[in-house]
C-alpha positions in Angstrom: -3.8 16.5 -3.5 -5.3 12.9 -3.6 -5.1 13.2 -7.4 -1.3 13.6 -7.2 -1.0 10.5 -5.1 -2.9 8.3 -7.6 -0.7 10.0 -10.5 2.3 9.5 -8.7 1.4 5.8 -7.2 0.6 5.0 -10.9 3.9 6.2 -12.2 5.7 4.5 -9.5 3.9 1.3 -10.7 4.6 2.0 -14.4 8.4 2.3 -13.4 8.5 -1.1 -11.8 6.8 -2.7 -14.7 9.1 -1.5 -17.0 12.2 -2.5 -14.8 10.7 -5.8 -14.3 8.7 -6.9 -17.1 7.9 -10.3 -16.0 7.6 -9.1 -12.0 4.1 -8.3 -10.3 3.0 -4.9 -8.8 -0.3 -3.7 -7.3 -1.1 -0.6 -5.7 -4.0 0.0 -3.0 -5.1 2.9 -1.2 -4.8 2.6 2.9 -7.8 2.4 4.6 -7.4 5.9 6.5 -5.3 8.8 5.5 -3.5 9.7 2.2 -1.7 6.8 1.9 -1.0 4.3 -1.0 0.8 0.9 -0.6 2.9 -0.7 -3.7 3.6 -4.1 -3.5 6.0 -5.5 -5.8 7.6 -9.0 -6.6 9.8 -10.8 -9.3 7.3 -13.5 -10.1 4.4 -12.4 -12.0 2.5 -15.7 -12.3 1.1 -16.8 -8.9 1.5 -20.3 -9.8 5.3 -19.9 -10.0 5.0 -19.0 -6.3 5.5 -21.5 -3.6 2.3 -22.8 -2.7 0.5 -20.2 -4.7 1.0 -17.6 -2.0 2.1 -13.8 -3.1 4.1 -13.6 -0.3 6.4 -16.4 -1.1 7.7 -14.6 -4.1 11.5 -14.5 -3.8 11.6 -10.8 -4.4 8.9 -9.5 -2.5 8.5 -5.7 -1.4 6.6 -3.3 0.0 6.4 0.3 -0.1 3.9 3.3 1.3 3.6 6.8 -0.2 2.1 10.1 1.4 2.9 13.4 2.2 5.1 15.1 4.7 4.2 18.2 6.4 6.0 20.1 3.8 3.4 18.6 1.3 6.6 16.7 -0.7 5.9 13.0 -1.9 7.3 10.9 0.9 8.0 6.8 -0.2 9.4 4.8 2.3 9.9 1.3 2.3 8.2 -1.5 4.7 10.3 -4.4 3.1 12.1 -5.5 -0.1 13.9 -8.6 -0.1 15.4 -11.4 -1.8 15.2 -14.8 -1.0 18.7 -16.4 -0.6 20.2 -19.9 -0.1 20.7 -20.1 3.9 23.6 -18.9 5.7 22.8 -20.4 9.2 21.9 -24.4 8.9 19.0 -24.3 10.8 17.2 -21.8 8.3 15.3 -22.8 5.4 16.6 -19.7 3.8 18.1 -16.2 4.2 16.9 -13.3 3.3 19.2 -10.3 2.1 18.0 -6.8 1.2 19.8 -3.6 -0.4 20.0 -0.4 1.8 17.1 2.4 1.1 16.7 5.6 2.4 13.2 7.2 2.5 12.5 9.2 -0.8 11.3 12.6 -0.7 10.4 14.4 -3.6 8.6 17.9 -4.6 7.1 16.6 -7.9 6.2 13.0 -9.4 9.2 13.1 -12.1 12.1 13.2 -9.1 10.5 10.7 -7.3 10.2 8.2 -10.0 13.8 9.2 -11.0 14.7 8.2 -7.1 12.8 5.2 -7.4 14.4 4.0 -10.5 17.8 4.7 -9.3 17.1 2.4 -6.1 15.6 -0.4 -8.6 18.9 -0.4 -10.6 20.7 -0.8 -7.2 18.4 -3.7 -5.9 17.9 -5.5 -9.4 22.1 -5.6 -10.1 22.1 -7.0 -6.6 19.6 -9.9 -7.7 21.6 -10.3 -10.8 24.8 -11.1 -8.7 22.8 -13.5 -6.6 21.4 -15.2 -9.8 25.2 -15.4 -11.1 26.3 -16.8 -8.3 23.2 -19.1 -7.9 22.5 -17.8 -4.6 18.6 -17.3 -4.9 16.8 -19.7 -2.9 15.5 -22.5 -5.2 16.7 -20.7 -8.2 16.5 -23.6 -10.5 12.9 -23.8 -10.0 12.1 -20.5 -11.3 11.9 -19.5 -15.0 14.6 -17.5 -16.5 12.1 -14.6 -17.8 11.9 -14.1 -14.0 15.5 -12.8 -13.9 15.2 -10.6 -17.3 15.5 -6.9 -16.0 15.5 -3.6 -17.8 18.4 -1.9 -16.2 
């Protein structure tokens, strides 16, 4: 079962890298149990993140992958947001997200297919925000960070 989780998290990371070629992704195993974490972002080069802090990526996200009692893969989102121009005067920025339902799948192929469907929705939303110049400090980022394979 552990090998299947490793294979699945590698497939998810590969799927993300195909959709977001100039983005960031990293996977790691949880300290306890059979859970893997997948961290993603829109900015590949940490030097382009504010203060060189990975968590300041404008499209930072975190997912965790494991099994349910039926032995199915379960991919849950901890968070996945887009930093946007502020909506409230006294905030530095606004954080927006796309709706997400926990992904459950029996095999890796369907897990990746469902993850790709979510990514298409998320990245389309990011493109809309970019077109409306609503991304926080958008002019400070290279245009390549907004090139996605949808």
